[in-house]
C-alpha positions in Angstrom: -57.0 -59.3 -133.2 -55.2 -60.7 -129.4 -56.5 -58.0 -126.7 -53.6 -57.1 -124.3 -54.4 -54.4 -121.2 -51.0 -53.0 -119.4 -51.5 -52.4 -116.1 -48.8 -49.5 -114.9 -47.7 -46.9 -112.1 -46.4 -44.5 -115.2 -46.6 -43.9 -118.4 -45.8 -41.3 -120.9 -48.6 -38.6 -120.0 -48.3 -36.3 -123.5 -46.6 -37.5 -126.7 -43.2 -36.0 -125.8 -43.0 -36.8 -122.2 -40.3 -39.0 -121.3 -41.9 -40.7 -118.9 -40.6 -44.9 -119.8 -40.0 -44.6 -122.7 -39.1 -47.9 -123.3 -42.9 -49.1 -121.5 -43.8 -47.0 -124.2 -42.4 -48.5 -127.5 -43.2 -52.3 -126.5 -47.3 -51.1 -126.9 -46.3 -49.4 -130.2 -44.1 -52.1 -131.2 -46.6 -54.5 -130.5 -49.6 -52.9 -131.3 -47.9 -52.8 -135.1 -48.3 -56.8 -134.9 -51.3 -56.0 -134.4 -52.4 -56.8 -130.9 -54.9 -54.3 -129.8 -53.7 -52.7 -126.3 -54.8 -50.0 -123.8 -52.8 -48.9 -120.2 -54.1 -48.3 -117.5 -52.3 -46.1 -115.4 -52.8 -43.8 -112.4 -53.9 -40.1 -112.5 -51.5 -37.1 -112.6 -51.9 -34.1 -110.8 -55.7 -34.3 -112.6 -54.4 -36.4 -116.0 -57.8 -37.9 -117.6 -58.6 -40.1 -120.3 -56.5 -39.9 -123.5 -54.7 -41.5 -125.7 -50.7 -41.8 -127.8 -50.5 -42.3 -130.6 -53.7 -43.9 -131.3 -53.3 -46.7 -128.1 -55.8 -46.0 -125.2 -54.6 -44.3 -121.8 -56.8 -44.7 -119.3 -56.2 -43.0 -116.3 -57.8 -43.9 -112.4 -58.8 -40.5 -110.4 -57.7 -42.1 -106.5 -57.4 -38.2 -104.5 -58.3 -34.0 -105.8 -55.7 -33.3 -109.1 -53.1 -31.6 -106.6 -52.6 -34.3 -104.1 -52.0 -37.0 -107.3 -48.0 -37.6 -107.0 -47.7 -40.5 -105.8 -46.7 -41.8 -109.3 -44.7 -40.3 -111.9 -41.4 -38.2 -111.5 -39.8 -39.9 -109.3 -41.8 -42.6 -108.8 -43.7 -44.3 -106.1 -41.2 -46.6 -104.1 -38.5 -43.4 -103.8 -41.7 -40.9 -102.8 -43.5 -42.8 -100.2 -39.1 -44.2 -98.6 -38.8 -40.1 -98.8 -42.4 -38.9 -97.1 -44.4 -41.0 -95.2 -47.1 -39.4 -95.2 -47.9 -40.6 -98.8 -48.9 -43.7 -97.3 -52.3 -41.5 -96.5 -52.3 -42.3 -100.8 -52.2 -45.8 -100.9 -55.7 -47.2 -100.1 -57.6 -44.8 -102.2 -54.9 -45.5 -105.0 -56.2 -49.2 -104.5 -59.3 -49.0 -104.5 -59.8 -46.9 -107.1 -57.6 -49.2 -109.5 -59.1 -52.5 -108.9 -62.3 -50.5 -109.5 -60.9 -49.6 -113.2 -59.6 -52.1 -114.0 -62.8 -54.3 -113.0 -64.5 -52.0 -115.3 -62.2 -51.9 -118.5 -62.0 -56.0 -118.3 -65.8 -56.6 -118.1 -66.2 -53.9 -120.9 -63.2 -55.3 -123.3 -62.7 -59.0 -122.6 -59.1 -58.7 -122.3 -57.3 -62.2 -123.7 -54.0 -61.0 -121.5 -53.5 -58.3 -118.6 -49.8 -57.4 -118.4 -48.6 -56.5 -115.4 -45.9 -54.3 -114.2 -44.7 -53.5 -111.5 -46.7 -55.7 -109.7 -46.3 -54.5 -106.2 -48.9 -53.6 -105.7 -51.0 -53.7 -109.5 -51.1 -57.9 -109.1 -54.4 -57.1 -107.3 -55.7 -54.7 -110.1 -54.7 -57.9 -111.9 -56.1 -60.7 -110.0 -59.6 -58.9 -108.9 -59.9 -57.9 -113.4 -59.6 -61.1 -114.3 -62.1 -63.3 -111.6 -63.2 -66.1 -113.4 -62.5 -65.4 -117.1 -60.0 -67.3 -118.8 -57.9 -63.6 -119.2 -53.5 -64.7 -119.0 -52.4 -63.2 -116.4 -49.0 -61.2 -117.2 -46.2 -59.8 -115.1 -43.0 -58.0 -115.5 -40.8 -56.7 -112.1 -38.5 -54.0 -112.8 -36.6 -55.0 -109.5 -37.5 -51.3 -107.7 -40.4 -53.7 -106.7 -38.8 -57.0 -105.5 -36.5 -54.3 -102.7 -39.2 -52.7 -101.8 -40.8 -55.6 -100.5 -38.3 -56.5 -98.7 -37.6 -53.4 -97.1 -41.6 -53.3 -95.7 -42.0 -56.7 -92.6 -44.9 -58.9 -94.0 -44.4 -57.7 -97.6 -42.8 -59.7 -98.9 -44.8 -62.9 -98.4 -47.5 -60.5 -99.9 -46.0 -60.6 -102.7 -45.6 -64.1 -102.7 -49.5 -64.5 -102.1 -50.1 -61.7 -104.9 -47.8 -63.7 -107.7 -49.7 -67.4 -106.3 -52.6 -66.5 -109.4 -50.0 -65.5 -112.1 -49.7 -67.3 -115.1 -46.7 -66.2 -115.8 -43.4 -64.4 -114.7 -40.7 -61.9 -116.7 -37.7 -59.8 -115.3 -35.9 -57.1 -117.4 -32.5 -58.6 -116.8 -30.0 -61.6 -115.2 -30.2 -59.2 -111.9 -34.0 -59.4 -112.3 -34.6 -62.7 -112.5 -32.2 -64.0 -109.6 -34.2 -62.0 -107.6 -37.0 -62.7 -108.5 -36.1 -66.6 -107.6 -34.2 -65.6 -104.6 -37.6 -64.2 -103.1 -40.7 -65.4 -104.5 -38.6 -69.6 -105.2 -40.2 -69.1 -109.1 -38.4 -68.8 -112.6 -38.6 -65.4 -114.4 -38.4 -65.4 -118.3 -36.3 -62.6 -118.7 -37.4 -60.8 -121.4 -35.3 -57.3 -121.4 -37.0 -53.9 -122.8 -34.9 -51.1 -125.2 -35.1 -48.1 -125.1 -35.8 -46.0 -128.5 -33.1 -43.6 -128.3 -31.6 -43.2 -132.1 -28.7 -45.4 -132.3 -25.9 -43.9 -134.4 -24.1 -45.6 -137.6 -21.5 -46.4 -136.3 -19.1 -45.6 -133.5 -16.9 -42.6 -134.5 -13.8 -41.0 -132.7 -14.6 -38.0 -130.1 -12.0 -35.7 -131.2 -13.7 -33.0 -129.3 -11.3 -29.8 -127.2 -13.4 -29.6 -124.2 -13.6 -32.7 -122.3 -17.4 -33.1 -121.2 -19.2 -35.5 -119.2 -22.9 -36.6 -119.1 -25.2 -38.8 -117.3 -28.3 -39.8 -117.4 -31.6 -40.7 -115.2 -33.7 -39.7 -112.0 -32.5 -37.3 -109.7 -33.6 -39.9 -106.7 -30.8 -40.9 -104.0 -29.7 -44.3 -106.1 -28.6 -42.4 -108.8 -25.1 -41.1 -107.2 -25.3 -38.1 -108.1 -23.8 -37.0 -105.3 -20.7 -39.0 -105.8 -20.5 -37.8 -109.5 -20.4 -34.3 -108.7 -17.7 -34.7 -105.5 -15.6 -36.4 -108.7 -16.4 -34.1 -110.2 -14.5 -32.1 -107.9 -11.8 -33.6 -107.8 -10.4 -34.3 -111.4 -6.7 -32.4 -112.5 -8.2 -28.1 -112.9 -5.8 -28.6 -116.3 -8.8 -30.8 -117.6 -11.3 -28.6 -117.5 -14.3 -31.2 -117.1 -17.5 -29.9 -117.4 -20.7 -32.5 -116.5 -24.6 -32.2 -117.9 -27.0 -34.8 -116.1 -30.2 -35.6 -117.8 -33.0 -35.8 -115.4 -35.6 -34.4 -112.7 -36.0 -35.5 -109.2 -36.6 -34.8 -105.8 -32.9 -34.5 -105.3 -32.2 -31.2 -107.1 -32.4 -28.9 -104.4 -29.7 -30.8 -102.7 -27.5 -31.9 -105.8 -27.6 -28.1 -106.5 -26.4 -27.5 -102.9 -23.3 -29.4 -102.7 -22.9 -28.0 -106.6 -22.1 -24.6 -104.2 -20.2 -26.5 -101.9 -17.9 -27.5 -104.7 -17.6 -24.9 -106.0 -18.0 -26.1 -109.7 -21.3 -24.4 -110.1 -20.4 -23.5 -113.6 -19.1 -26.6 -114.5 -22.2 -28.5 -114.7 -25.2 -28.0 -116.3 -28.9 -29.2 -116.0 -31.2 -30.4 -118.6 -34.6 -32.1 -118.3 -36.8 -33.7 -121.2 -35.2 -33.8 -123.8 -36.4 -35.0 -127.3 -35.2 -38.0 -127.9 -32.8 -36.5 -131.3 -31.6 -34.4 -128.7 -30.4 -36.9 -126.1 -28.9 -39.1 -129.1 -26.9 -35.6 -130.0 -25.6 -35.6 -126.0 -24.3 -39.2 -126.1 -22.7 -38.9 -129.2 -21.0 -35.5 -128.4 -19.8 -36.6 -125.1 -16.1 -37.5 -123.9 -17.1 -40.4 -121.0 -20.9 -41.8 -120.0 -20.8 -41.9 -116.6 -23.4 -43.8 -114.0 -22.5 -43.8 -110.6 -25.9 -46.4 -109.5 -25.4 -47.0 -106.1 -27.1 -49.1 -103.4 -29.9 -46.5 -101.8 -31.3 -46.8 -98.1 -33.7 -48.7 -99.2 -31.5 -51.1 -100.9 -32.8 -50.2 -104.0 -30.4 -50.0 -106.9 -30.1 -50.2 -110.7 -31.1 -53.5 -112.3 -29.7 -52.6 -115.8 -29.6 -49.3 -116.7 -31.4 -48.8 -119.9 -29.4 -45.6 -119.9 -25.9 -47.5 -120.3 -27.9 -49.6 -123.4 -28.2 -46.3 -125.6 -25.0 -44.4 -124.7 -23.4 -48.1 -125.4 -25.4 -47.6 -128.8 -23.7 -44.4 -129.4 -20.1 -45.8 -128.7 -19.7 -44.1 -125.6 -16.7 -44.6 -123.7 -18.1 -45.5 -120.3 -17.5 -45.3 -116.0 -19.9 -47.3 -114.2 -19.5 -49.1 -111.3 -20.5 -52.1 -109.4 -23.4 -52.5 -108.3 -27.0 -54.7 -109.2 -27.4 -55.6 -112.8 -24.4 -53.7 -114.3 -21.9 -56.1 -114.5 -23.9 -58.0 -116.8 -24.0 -54.5 -119.4 -20.5 -54.1 -119.1 -17.7 -55.9 -118.6 -15.0 -53.7 -116.8 -11.9 -53.2 -119.1 -14.0 -54.5 -122.0 -16.6 -52.3 -122.4 -16.0 -49.6 -120.0 -13.7 -49.2 -116.6 -16.3 -50.4 -113.3 -15.5 -48.9 -109.9 -16.7 -49.3 -106.4 -19.8 -47.3 -105.2 -19.9 -44.8 -103.3 -16.6 -43.7 -104.4 -15.7 -40.3 -105.7 -12.0 -40.7 -106.1 -12.1 -44.2 -108.0 -14.9 -42.7 -109.9 -12.3 -39.5 -110.7 -9.2 -41.9 -111.5 -11.4 -43.6 -114.3 -13.3 -41.0 -115.9 -9.8 -38.9 -115.7 -7.9 -42.0 -117.6 -10.3 -41.8 -120.3 -10.3 -38.0 -120.7 -6.5 -38.5 -120.7 -6.3 -41.9 -122.8 -7.5 -41.9 -126.2 -7.0 -44.6 -127.9 -8.8 -46.6 -125.1 -11.2 -44.6 -124.8 -12.1 -45.9 -128.9 -11.5 -49.1 -127.9 -13.6 -49.4 -124.8 -16.2 -47.5 -126.9 -15.8 -49.6 -130.1 -16.7 -52.7 -127.7 -19.1 -51.4 -126.1 -21.3 -50.1 -129.4 -21.0 -53.7 -130.7 -22.6 -55.5 -127.4 -24.8 -52.4 -127.7 -26.2 -54.2 -131.2 -26.0 -57.7 -129.4 -28.0 -57.1 -127.5 -30.3 -54.2 -128.2 -33.1 -56.5 -130.5 -36.7 -55.4 -130.0 -37.8 -57.9 -132.4 -36.3 -60.8 -130.4 -37.8 -59.4 -127.1 -41.4 -58.4 -128.9 -40.8 -62.5 -130.5 -40.4 -63.5 -126.3 -43.6 -62.0 -125.1 -45.3 -62.9 -127.4 -45.0 -66.8 -126.9 -45.8 -65.8 -123.4 -48.5 -64.3 -124.1 -50.1 -66.8 -126.2 -48.7 -69.8 -123.0 -45.9 -70.9 -125.0 -41.7 -70.5 -123.9 -40.3 -67.7 -124.8 
């Protein structure tokens, strides 16, 4: 039986945790294929070793419990950009992670070490492998590439870190292009999908309320401030209301913006929903909005798993033309694309879908068909197993 250690920066802290659901699903599916998986992740507020659905999750402690917040929730790159004092935790984080990875590989003798978010986690894999024949694989999600560009000399460090890797993986074509441009190496495109149940078939959305939905962490690159401004511009007779599902460090600022715009009563916030509850929101919304931007640190959307979730529920979609979004949404075919940071353009596109039922239904049905063609877990797992074996995916 093949043994694989997944080294990650974030992983579910409990069975009902909503962190990185696609990664949790990937590990479960590998386990179902007979792969013996284990996960190494940083502790969060003192969290110790545990298991998720029978998968062992090893947590390395790197600070007193109250300070162990570098990862999870908003993610390390966003936290570091927001609070540079957190860089003081980086060295103990690296030391603790390297030490635990080394101990785990010596005791378990993994066949593959799969590093997710390889900046800085590839160093964990390098040291853990040592001189063994363990295969070293790295998956890029995009944020690490952009973070490397944001810090002086970090791109050179990332190139050095990647030298011993046996294979590189990117979760989307956009990320693969970034990897090749930055590192000069080819990355295999192997997407990971959501575990949110898909709709059985597209259906008409004949609701009396004009409910809008957005899903994602409350961080700058999600562009929620522009969506809130757009909501205030939608004609009053439509009585559009917005539900935002997510948590993060931008919540207080967004609440203040709602008060300033006079839309507090029209915005509902939710967090930590079950897959079933989230699927119901996708089914009930009139328009799904994904207003992502390129943030001040140059980070943006790589693929948008929530876009694919919305498409799999035949949601009419309005999204911005940034990052890997145009690889998923074809303007006028599977959704409407607008320029980033443009509340008026967002408002106009949303209004168009709220008032043109035929267009909304047509775009939603096309999005559903594209999602069915794209979201194939078996294909992704097959490709990953070939990479683990040293073959072309």
